[in-house]
C-alpha positions as CSV (number, residue, x, y, z in Angstrom):
1,M,40.7,-89.9,-85.4
2,E,44.4,-90.3,-86.5
3,N,46.9,-88.9,-84.1
4,F,48.4,-86.5,-86.5
5,K,51.4,-84.5,-85.2
6,L,52.8,-82.0,-87.7
7,N,56.3,-81.9,-86.2
8,N,56.6,-85.7,-87.0
9,T,55.9,-85.3,-90.8
10,H,58.5,-85.2,-93.5
11,E,56.7,-82.2,-94.9
12,F,58.8,-79.7,-93.0
13,K,62.2,-81.4,-93.9
14,G,63.0,-78.6,-96.4
15,F,63.0,-76.1,-93.7
16,I,65.9,-77.7,-91.7
17,G,68.6,-75.2,-90.8
18,G,66.9,-71.9,-91.0
19,S,64.9,-69.6,-93.2
20,E,65.9,-67.6,-96.3
21,N,63.1,-65.1,-95.6
22,F,61.5,-63.5,-92.7
23,Y,57.9,-62.0,-92.6
24,K,56.6,-59.3,-90.3
25,H,53.3,-60.1,-88.5
26,T,50.6,-57.4,-88.2
27,F,51.1,-57.6,-84.4
28,G,54.9,-57.2,-84.6
29,S,56.4,-60.6,-84.4
30,I,58.6,-62.0,-87.1
31,Y,58.0,-65.3,-88.7
32,T,60.0,-67.7,-90.9
33,D,59.5,-69.5,-94.2
34,G,58.5,-72.7,-92.4
35,I,55.8,-70.8,-90.3
36,K,54.5,-69.1,-93.5
37,Y,54.2,-72.5,-95.2
38,L,52.5,-73.9,-92.2
39,A,49.9,-71.0,-91.8
40,D,49.2,-71.0,-95.6
41,T,48.8,-74.7,-95.9
42,Y,47.0,-75.4,-92.8
43,E,45.0,-72.2,-92.6
44,C,46.2,-71.4,-89.0
45,Y,47.1,-67.7,-89.1
46,W,45.0,-67.5,-86.0
47,F,47.7,-69.4,-84.2
48,L,50.2,-66.8,-85.3
49,D,47.9,-64.1,-84.2
50,T,47.8,-65.7,-80.7
51,I,51.5,-66.1,-80.5
52,S,52.2,-62.6,-81.6
53,I,49.8,-61.1,-79.1
54,Y,50.8,-63.2,-76.1
55,S,54.5,-63.7,-76.6
56,N,55.2,-60.0,-75.9
57,R,53.2,-60.2,-72.6
58,I,55.5,-63.0,-71.3
59,K,58.3,-60.9,-70.0
60,G,61.9,-62.2,-69.5
61,E,61.5,-65.3,-71.6
62,E,63.5,-65.0,-74.9
63,F,62.9,-68.7,-75.7
64,Q,59.2,-70.0,-75.7
65,V,57.7,-73.3,-76.9
66,W,54.2,-72.9,-78.1
67,N,52.3,-76.3,-78.1
68,L,48.9,-76.6,-79.7
69,K,47.1,-79.8,-78.7
70,R,43.6,-81.1,-79.5
71,V,41.6,-81.8,-76.3
72,N,40.0,-85.2,-76.1
73,E,39.4,-85.7,-79.9
74,T,37.1,-82.7,-80.2
75,S,37.4,-79.4,-82.0
76,Q,38.8,-77.7,-78.9
77,F,42.4,-77.1,-78.4
78,R,44.7,-76.0,-75.6
79,I,47.8,-73.9,-76.1
80,T,50.5,-74.4,-73.5
81,V,53.6,-72.1,-73.5
82,T,56.7,-73.2,-71.8
83,D,60.3,-72.0,-71.4
84,G,61.6,-75.1,-73.2
85,N,62.3,-76.7,-69.8
86,K,58.7,-77.7,-69.2
87,N,58.0,-74.7,-66.9
88,V,54.5,-73.6,-68.0
89,L,54.4,-69.8,-68.7
90,K,50.8,-69.6,-70.0
91,T,47.9,-71.7,-71.1
92,L,45.0,-70.7,-73.4
93,D,41.9,-72.8,-74.2
94,I,40.5,-72.5,-77.8
95,S,36.9,-73.4,-77.8
96,F,36.8,-74.2,-81.6
97,S,39.2,-74.8,-84.4
98,D,39.1,-76.8,-87.6
99,F,42.9,-77.3,-87.4
100,K,43.7,-80.6,-89.0
101,A,46.4,-81.8,-86.8
102,N,46.1,-83.0,-83.3
103,Q,49.3,-81.4,-82.1
104,L,51.9,-78.9,-83.1
105,D,55.1,-77.3,-81.5
106,V,56.5,-74.0,-82.7
107,W,59.3,-71.9,-81.1
108,C,59.3,-68.1,-80.5
109,V,62.9,-67.0,-80.0
110,N,63.5,-63.4,-79.4
111,G,60.2,-62.5,-81.1
112,T,60.8,-64.7,-84.1
113,I,58.2,-67.6,-84.6
114,M,59.8,-70.7,-86.3
115,L,59.5,-74.4,-86.7
116,P,61.9,-76.3,-84.4
117,A,63.8,-77.5,-87.4
118,E,64.6,-74.0,-88.4
119,Y,66.5,-73.1,-85.2
């Protein structure tokens, strides 16, 4: 299995420097053009749902890094949330996903979910 990390692709180059549009998620978070593209293209709205639900439960952390990583080349994933300084705030195990990549990082800043390039 190829070690495919979405953050390392040129696919997201067009999103550098911010977003022209912002979208409201059902669970209250806001997300950017890059995240909408990611969710539409890679069919991972479930990841947005997870971020939207849990990011509000992590109190006092305005900046959160959400890392989605495949576990041992299986269909299982682990989500690790940090404060950007490698201090783990939360971990979640996903028992099954057909997500294509092995790893992905997105940021949640003051309730807005974005690609790192959009910051």
